[in-house]
VMD Tcl script that draws the C-alpha trace (Angstrom):
set ca {
  {1.43 -1.67 -31.87}
  {1.06 0.11 -35.20}
  {-0.18 -1.73 -38.29}
  {3.25 -1.24 -39.92}
  {5.19 -2.80 -37.04}
  {6.08 -6.48 -37.15}
  {5.21 -8.78 -34.28}
  {8.15 -9.62 -32.01}
  {9.73 -13.01 -32.60}
  {10.83 -15.43 -29.90}
  {14.51 -16.22 -29.47}
  {16.76 -17.87 -26.92}
  {18.91 -15.36 -25.04}
  {21.98 -15.98 -22.86}
  {24.87 -14.12 -21.26}
  {28.60 -14.67 -21.70}
  {30.24 -16.21 -18.62}
  {32.32 -13.95 -16.38}
  {35.33 -16.29 -16.34}
  {36.25 -19.40 -18.27}
  {39.15 -21.88 -18.18}
  {41.84 -21.33 -20.80}
  {45.05 -23.00 -21.89}
  {46.37 -26.52 -21.33}
  {44.16 -28.28 -18.82}
  {42.27 -25.05 -18.11}
  {45.09 -23.81 -15.86}
  {44.52 -20.16 -16.79}
  {41.32 -18.11 -16.34}
  {40.07 -15.58 -18.90}
  {37.29 -13.00 -18.54}
  {34.50 -13.29 -21.11}
  {35.33 -14.35 -24.64}
  {37.65 -12.97 -27.26}
  {34.73 -11.28 -29.05}
  {32.36 -10.62 -26.13}
  {32.83 -8.99 -22.74}
  {31.79 -10.85 -19.57}
  {28.02 -10.70 -19.06}
  {27.32 -9.60 -22.67}
  {23.78 -10.39 -23.80}
  {23.63 -12.61 -26.88}
  {20.71 -13.96 -28.90}
  {20.93 -17.65 -29.84}
  {18.92 -18.31 -33.03}
  {20.65 -21.52 -34.13}
  {22.89 -24.39 -33.09}
  {24.73 -27.37 -34.48}
  {22.52 -30.39 -33.79}
  {25.01 -32.84 -35.28}
  {27.41 -32.25 -32.40}
  {24.74 -32.18 -29.70}
  {24.46 -28.39 -29.58}
  {27.92 -28.05 -28.00}
  {28.32 -25.05 -30.30}
  {25.64 -22.47 -31.07}
  {25.39 -19.44 -33.32}
  {25.00 -16.19 -31.36}
  {24.26 -12.60 -32.26}
  {25.65 -9.87 -30.03}
  {27.64 -6.67 -29.79}
  {31.36 -7.44 -29.66}
  {33.85 -5.62 -27.47}
  {34.41 -2.05 -28.65}
  {31.61 -2.02 -31.24}
  {27.97 -1.02 -31.45}
  {27.28 -3.24 -34.47}
  {25.92 -6.75 -34.12}
  {28.10 -9.72 -35.06}
  {27.26 -13.35 -35.76}
  {29.68 -15.72 -34.02}
  {29.81 -19.45 -33.20}
  {30.32 -20.05 -29.46}
  {30.58 -23.13 -27.26}
  {27.54 -23.47 -25.00}
  {29.78 -23.93 -21.95}
  {30.79 -20.26 -22.35}
  {27.19 -19.06 -21.98}
  {24.98 -18.82 -18.91}
  {21.56 -17.52 -17.77}
  {19.59 -19.18 -20.59}
  {16.08 -17.81 -21.22}
  {13.53 -17.02 -23.94}
  {12.73 -13.41 -24.81}
  {10.89 -11.57 -27.58}
  {13.08 -9.74 -30.11}
  {11.89 -6.22 -30.93}
  {15.09 -4.77 -32.40}
  {15.03 -4.55 -36.22}
  {18.84 -4.91 -36.30}
  {18.78 -8.15 -34.31}
  {15.85 -9.47 -36.37}
  {17.82 -8.80 -39.57}
  {20.77 -10.78 -38.19}
  {18.45 -13.63 -37.15}
  {17.06 -13.70 -40.69}
  {20.63 -13.98 -42.01}
  {21.24 -17.02 -39.80}
  {17.81 -18.63 -40.26}
  {17.46 -18.10 -44.00}
  {15.39 -21.25 -44.56}
  {13.06 -23.46 -42.55}
  {15.92 -25.95 -42.15}
  {18.03 -23.45 -40.21}
  {17.37 -22.39 -36.64}
  {16.15 -24.58 -33.85}
  {13.75 -26.98 -35.49}
  {10.29 -26.38 -34.16}
  {7.76 -29.13 -33.83}
  {4.94 -26.68 -34.49}
  {6.34 -25.00 -37.59}
  {8.67 -22.08 -38.16}
  {6.34 -19.19 -37.17}
  {8.72 -17.53 -34.70}
  {5.96 -15.25 -33.41}
  {3.73 -18.09 -32.12}
  {3.40 -19.35 -28.58}
  {3.90 -22.90 -29.90}
  {7.34 -21.93 -31.21}
  {8.13 -20.37 -27.81}
  {7.16 -23.64 -26.14}
  {9.47 -25.56 -28.50}
  {12.35 -23.23 -27.59}
  {11.70 -23.91 -23.90}
  {12.87 -27.52 -24.41}
  {16.18 -26.27 -25.83}
  {16.60 -23.82 -22.93}
  {16.10 -26.62 -20.41}
  {18.68 -28.72 -22.26}
  {21.23 -25.87 -22.13}
  {20.51 -25.29 -18.43}
  {21.06 -28.98 -17.65}
  {24.33 -28.93 -19.60}
  {25.42 -25.81 -17.70}
  {24.66 -27.40 -14.32}
  {26.49 -30.62 -15.18}
  {29.59 -28.71 -16.35}
  {29.52 -26.65 -13.11}
  {29.41 -29.88 -11.13}
  {32.40 -31.25 -13.05}
  {34.43 -28.07 -12.57}
  {33.73 -28.10 -8.83}
  {35.24 -31.62 -8.71}
  {38.27 -30.38 -10.61}
  {41.56 -30.81 -8.78}
  {42.94 -27.59 -10.26}
  {44.80 -29.31 -13.05}
  {41.80 -29.74 -15.37}
  {41.33 -33.38 -14.39}
  {38.03 -34.36 -12.79}
  {38.30 -36.22 -9.52}
  {35.84 -38.96 -8.52}
}
mol new
graphics top color blue
foreach p $ca { graphics top sphere $p radius 0.5 }
foreach p [lrange $ca 0 end-1] q [lrange $ca 1 end] { graphics top cylinder $p $q radius 0.2 }
display resetview
């Protein structure tokens, strides 16, 4: 790494689900999201803690564009949660837009140095939380009687 290059920062990464329920009672199925194609890679630098991280802020390339967008997405529409280093200057700039102060972004127990291994370890707890939520929602949808109502 050159002296002029910045260290990579750690960020949560996920993919958009292939299909999701849509409409009254989830009777219809839609591919991907309105803004993102199925399987699109998105970076997740922030979430809304007040509502239990049901909604997160993501950065990704929307359908038909090469530019990065910042969008709020429900966590149930994301899958394959993981932590990866961010090397792209464009993605880093968008993350800085979202996390403009130490009070924005996933609060880290070990400070807000997003290049540290301690910060990565803090993010791992959020990833596990999102994975558990994903597994529990899969379990509920497998018990679904087709009309959007969970069966015992």
